[in-house]
N, C-alpha and C positions, 0 to 999 in steps of 0.2 A: 425691289419688285413694286411696280407699278398699280395705281389705286384701284383698275378697270380688273386686272388681274387677280389681285386678294381679293377684290370683291366674288369674285365668283369663286375664287375656293372659299371663303364664307359658305356661300349658298351649297356645296358642292358636299361640305362637310356634314352642315345644318341638313341638308336633303339624305344623306347617308344614313344619320344615325339618329334621324327623327323618334326613333323607336327606345333612343335608348334615356338618358334622365328627361323628366317629362316637364322640368320647370324652371327656371334662373335660378341660380343658386342667390343666398341671399346671407348680410353680413348677422353677425352674432349680437344679439342686443344687448346693452348694458356697456359696462366699460370694461369690459374685455380687450376690448380691441384700442391700442393708443397710437398715439405719436410715432413710439418705436413700432418696431417691428416684430410681428406675431408671427410664428414657426410652431412646426410639427407636434400638433395637434393630436392628443391621444387619451380617450376615453376609457375610465377608470372599469372592471369586470363588474361594476354593481350598475353601471352606468351614471351613479350620483355626480360626479367627479370629473371635469374636463382640466386634465394639466395640458398645459404647452409651454414653449420660449419665447421668452422678452427678447430681444436682443436692443443694445445700446441704450438702454434705460436707466435714467438717473438713480434708478432706487435696486441697481442690479448691485451684485454684491462687489463687483469691480467699479462702478459707477458707471457714466454714460460712454467710455470706450468699450466696457464689457461686451464681448458677443454673444452671449444668452445665457439665462437663468432661466431655471425652471419657475413656473406660476402655475395656481389654480384656480380652478371658480367650479363650486356647489351647487348645483340645479336646488333652485327651491318648487315650493309647492304646486306651485301655477306651472312648471315646465320652464322657466325662463333661468338664466344662468346667473348667477348672484356673483356681487364684486371678489375683482380679480384679486389674487394676494400671493406673494413670496413664498416659496417653498422652503424656504429659510438654508442658511448656510453650511448643513451638513453636505446637502448635497449639491449646492451652488460656489462656485470660488470664481475667479476673476478669469476665467478661462470658458470656451464653452460647454454648457449643462444643458442635457437634452434625456428625454426615458424613451429608449427603445421598441418597450413594451413590458408588460404583465405578464409574469409566470404564474401569479395567485393573484389569491386576493390584495395579497400588498407583500406582493414580493416582484421586485421591478428589475427589468435590465438598462441599464446608461451607457452613453456614450462615454468614451475617455475611460482613463485613470485616474484616482485620488491618491492625495499626498497630503499629511497633514501640516498644520502651519502656514497651509498655503502656496506648499512651493510648486514650482511647476514640474509636473510627471517626468519622467524619461522613457517614458512606454506607453504604446498606442495600445487601443485595442478597447474590452467592453468589462462594466464593472457591472455588480449587483450589488442592491440596497433593500432593507423593508422598512416598511412605515406606509403611511399616507401621511398625505395635507403638509405641514410645514416639521413632520416629526418624524426621521428616519435616521436608518441605523448609519453608521460610516461605509462608504463604497466601496467591494472589495473586488479585487482584481481578477477577472477570470481570464483562464490561459487559453488562447487562443494559438494555434502555430500557424506563423507567416501571418497576420496580421499586422498591414503596415497600407499606409496611403499617406501620397505627398500633399495634396491636397487639403486645400482648408477648411471645405465643408465635410459634416458628420450628417449621414438620414439611413435609414435602415427602420424594420419590422421584424417586429416578432411574430409570427403563426398563431393562430390558434391551438395546435399539437402542441407549442411550446417545442416543437423539436425541429423548427426551422426560422430560421434568420433569415431574411434579405437586406443583405448592407451595402452602400456608396460605397467603392475607392478605387482611389489612382495608385494602383499598386503593378506589380512584377510583368502582370501580362496585359493591361490594360491598355484599350485600343489607341486612344488619343486623350480625352479628357477622363473624367470620371463614368465607371462603368460597374454595373451592379454584379452583385456575387454572393451567392447563397451558402449557408451554414449552415450542418445536419448536425444533432444532440445525438451524442453516441452512446452505447449502452450502459456507459460505466458513466454517464452523466457528462462526457468532458464535450467539446464543442471541436468539431475538423475545422481544417486549414480553410479561407474563403475560397472556392470555385467560382471561376468567371462563367455568369451565362448563356456566353458565345454571342455570336454574330447577328444572330436573328434578331435580339434585341438592343445590345449593344452598338452605337457608331463612335467614330471616331471624336464627336462631342460629348455634350452632357446626358449621362442619364441619370436621374437621382428619386428621393424620396420615393422611394417601392413599399409596396403595399400587394401583399400575397393573401386572396380571398380565403375564407376557410375550406373552401372545393378544394383547396391546395395547388389549383390547374390556372386562376385568372388570375394575371398581375397587374395592377395599376402602375404607373410612373411616369415621372416630369421627364421631359426634355426638350433638350433645344435641337435634334440631330434628323426630325424630320420634318416635315412642310408643314405648319402651326398656323395659328391665329397671331402669336407674340412673341414676347422673348424666350418661353418655354410651356408648352402645354402637357396636359394630361393626357397618357394612351394607355390601350389598353391590351393583352397580350396573352393568348392560352397556352399554356405549356403541353407539347403536343407527345411526348414520350417519357421514359424515368432516368433518359441523360440528362435531365436541365439543361440542355444546350441544344435543345427542337422546339423553337416554339412560330405561334401564329405570327404574318405580317402584323406587325401594333397598328392599330385603330384610334387613331384620334376621336377624342372623347365629343365631339364637337362644341356649336355654341353657345350651347346651353353652360359646357362648364369654364370652357376655355375665353378668353380675350384675347385684346391687343397688349395687354398687361403681360403678369407671370403670373403662373398659375403652381401652385406644389402641394406636397405632402397630402396627396387623395387618398382617404381611407376611408372603409366600412366599418364601422365599429359592429360587434355581434351584439344583439336585442334592441337594434336601433333602426328609425325609417329614416335616418338622414345617412349621408356619406357628407363627410369635415374635411376641408382645405385649406388651404389660402390660397388669396389673388391678391394682386396691387390695385387691380381695376374700381378707382372711385375710392379709393382705402381713404383711412383716417390720416396717415403719415407715409408708411413703408407699407409693408402686406400687412392685411387683417386674415380672420379667422373668419370664415365663411360655411354656410351649409346649404344644401341640397336635396331635395328630396328622390329616396332612392327609387327606382324605376324598375318595374317586373323583371325586366332582362337581368339588371343586377342582385335582386331577391336570391337568384338561383345560385348566385357564387355564394349566399349567406350558408348554404345548408354544406354541413362540416363530411367531406369524405369520409367512406366506410375506414378506407385504410389508405393511408399513404408509406411509400417506400422510403426508409428513411435509412441511406446507406451507410454502411460502415468504411467510413474513407478513412486512409493511413496515409499518410506523406509519406510521398515518395522523393519529389524535389521540390527544388526552387531556383528562379530563372535569377543568374547571378549577370552582374554589367557585365561581363565578356560574353554574355549571351548562351554562355553553354550552361548544360545542366548538371549536376552537383548531389547528388544523395543528399539525403538530410539524414540527421543522425538518428539511429535506431532509440531510444531514449531520453534526449534533450527535446525539451520544448525550446523552442528559439521564440525570442520576442523581439522586434527588429525595434530599436533604440528610435524613440520622435524626433520627428526633426523640428529644430525651431522654426518658429513660423515671426513673420513680420507682417505686418498692415501699410499697405498702400493705400491712402484716402486721399481725397480733394473734391474740387469742383470742375464741370463744364458750365462753360456759358456763352454767350454771342459775343463776339469780335466789338463791334460798334456800341453796344449800350452796357457789355456784362449782365445780362440779364440772364438766369439760369435757363440752360437745355434738356429737354429729354436724350438723350445719348445712352447709345452701348458703350462698355468697355471691355474690349475683348483682348485679355491676358494670353501672351504667348511664350513658350520655352526659347529661351536663346539654346541651352545647351543641347536642347532636344529635335534641331531642327525647326524650330517655332510651331511646339506642338501645342493646342492650344490646351489651355490651361483651368481657365474659368472665365465665366464670362458676366459681366453683372451691368446692371442698367441707370442710373443714375433715380435720382429721387426727384419728389417736387420741386425742393430748391437749390437742383442742379450738381447736388452731393453725391459720390459714391465710396465706397470703400473693398476690401480684397483681402482675405489673409492672405498670404503666402510662403513657403517653406525657403528659406534663409540659404540653401544650399542651391542656389539657381541663381541666374539671373534672366532680364522678363523682358520684351516687347510689350507695350500698351499700345492697341487700335485702340482711337476714339472718333466713334463718327457716328453724327446725326442724319436725318433726312432733310435734304436741299443745303448742306454744308459740305465743306470739304475737310477731310479726316485728315488726322494728323497721328503719326508714329511719333513715339518717344521710349526711347531705353531706360532700364531701371537697371542698372547695378549691385544687386543686393549684396554681393560676395563681394565686394572691395566697399562696402561701406560701415562704419563699425557701429558694434552691436548696438541697438538703439529699435525700438519698439515699434517705429511708425515713420513710415514716410510720405510728405503731402508734394503732390502731383496737383496744378491746376491748369486748366487746356480754356482758350479762347477760341473757337473754332470762328470761319470765316465764311462767312455765306456767298453761295454759289449762284452770282447778279454779277452782270458788268458794272464796273468799276473796283471792285473787287479785288487786292491786289495780297499778293504772297511773297512772302522775303524768303529766300531759300538760304538760310543762317551757312548750312553745313556748304556748300557749294564757295570752294576756295580755288585762286590761284596763284599761279607763282608770282613775285615781286614783280609788277613790270611789262608781265608778258598776257597773253591771255591762255597759256595754259593751265588747264586746271589740276588741279594736287588731287591724287589718290583720296578716296574718300567720295567722292563729291559726285559720283555713279550713284549711288546708292539713293541720297535727296532726287537724281533727276529722272532715275526709274518711279518715283512716287509722280512723281508728274506725267509719264508719260500712260501709267495707268489711269491716272484721272483723266484725260484727257479719254484715253480708249472706252473708260466709265460712262462718260459726258459727250457721244458725239456732235452735239451742235453746238459745243462750246469752241470758243478763237480766243487763243491769247500771244500776247505780247511780251515778251520777255526785254527787262529793261535792265543796262548798268549801268550802273550809279558809282564816283569816285569821293574821295574829300576832295576839299577847296586849293589843298596844298597846290604848287606847279603850276607850267602855265596850264591855262584853260582849254587851249585847241587839243594837247595832246591828250589831256584826260580827257574829251569827247572822243577822240580818236581812240582810246584804250579801252575805255567803256563800251564801244561800239564793237571791238574786234571781241570781247569777253561776252555780250551779247548774241553774236553771231556764232560763237562756239558753243555754246550752251542751246541753240538753236541747231545747230547742227547734229549734236548728240542724240539730242531728242528724237530727228527726222532720225537717224543711223538706229536708235531703237522701237522705231515701228511708228512713230505717231505722224500724224499727217501734218505734211509742210503747208500745205495751203491754210490751216488752221494756227500756224504760226509766225509771227513774225516778229522781228527783233531791230531796236534802237537804245543807242549810247544814249543817255544825259548826262554823262560827266559831273561834273559836280554841282548844278544845278538844282537838284531837289534833296536836298537835306533831311532827313529825319531827327539828325539832333545837332546840338552844338558840336562845331569845327575847333572849340578853344584847348582839347586835352587831348591826346591820344586816344583815351578808354572813348572817346564820343564819335572820335573820326574815324573809328575802328566801325562803327555803327552805320556808320554811311559808305563806306566802301562795299559794296554789296550787288548781288543780281536779282532780280522778281519777276516776279511775271503776275500778269493783270489781265481779268478777262476783259472782253474786247465784244463779243459775242455769246449770244447764249440762245 
């Protein structure tokens, strides 16, 4: 999207929603925010304690690699928040821990299941605990049929009625990445299986961090599936009937809430004049906790509904991998086994000086026809981290404005059992003189016949040229220095021409591509040993016009 179009969109949304949040959000004062990532703010029923998640912090139970512990802050007499404190080891372990919501003064629903001695849970779902601050009972699993997600992301909220829970899942009937689902508390105290909120809200991309206002109709959530200001924006939609699948067209909350960064976890606590959320814009490190004064329009959503229709949901079927529908057992509660997770972490930097880049890392499933699984942005130091199920292989698309994007396959299923994989990327700027080596474009020995598998990398070059219509490139062929120089020059020319011809056949503009053989005159490594000579036998393209 060009800068002019982006500016017009900001103006459009700001005008459209100028009656909504009246002030720009403000960062919470004190030491609530750190250089780590703050997430999932939940206010206690008495509004005196703010609970939140702090991720990858050295004081977490799992240390700097811990994906999230619950912390809290108490409101002081002057209205400001006090020192952030760890909520203790009973509800925190080396896995992701977060509060969904309070069902009473000291009764809490939490994400995940818990095992003592810090063992990894073998089931997914929701747990309950009693307590406050750093004193809690050991969380007990809540039985929820067909609760399953293959996403590493966890978010959700409990409605003020304590009878409705909206959660984020990537489950059986998800459209692509994470979708929003609703669960209903039944008359016997149990919870129904998750029900997808439907296509009016969910897109093939990510919908997450939902909050259902006390009116039981107004839904706030974050998404990167609609036109917005940054990586993820906050949107609002209104439920139109009791099917829970008919919703108004989601509205972006506008420039007072959303920025070019990432906004998540928008919630409006009861008895509060502020809405709380997290944002990466001008943060201390990763995302920070912020608040924004509630507008008159939002105040109406804080009024509890006179009555809410809580349907009695009877589990009848679950989609199997064969896409067939099989009746669920009448008396057996099925809890899907948890999928082991693995973290991919690394850095993105500029090729020429290794300075960190603000980039987007899009993760796609190879098994499921490159369905988008997760999208993360690098932090200020160029680092990124994403947790993924180990039962799939993934393709990472790394992209930054003004740079040639990189694709990388991460074959997790072929990797021995480890907790993390590191991937570091150097992106090449789109400017005259930049050269990209096409390492996977290979030829039969001594010929210009490309080996199978070379087309995938060349198709990326075609895509690059189509997305950058002003760019012209030279395809260069190179050899090592063994053999006759004239024959090496001839072979390298033929290989460069073969690559050019393929690009043209796939739709690239012939006038923007030239081919030249350099033989062994431009080595990038020593020719002393075979391992180094192999680097010199290559095809590359260089930007000659922009």
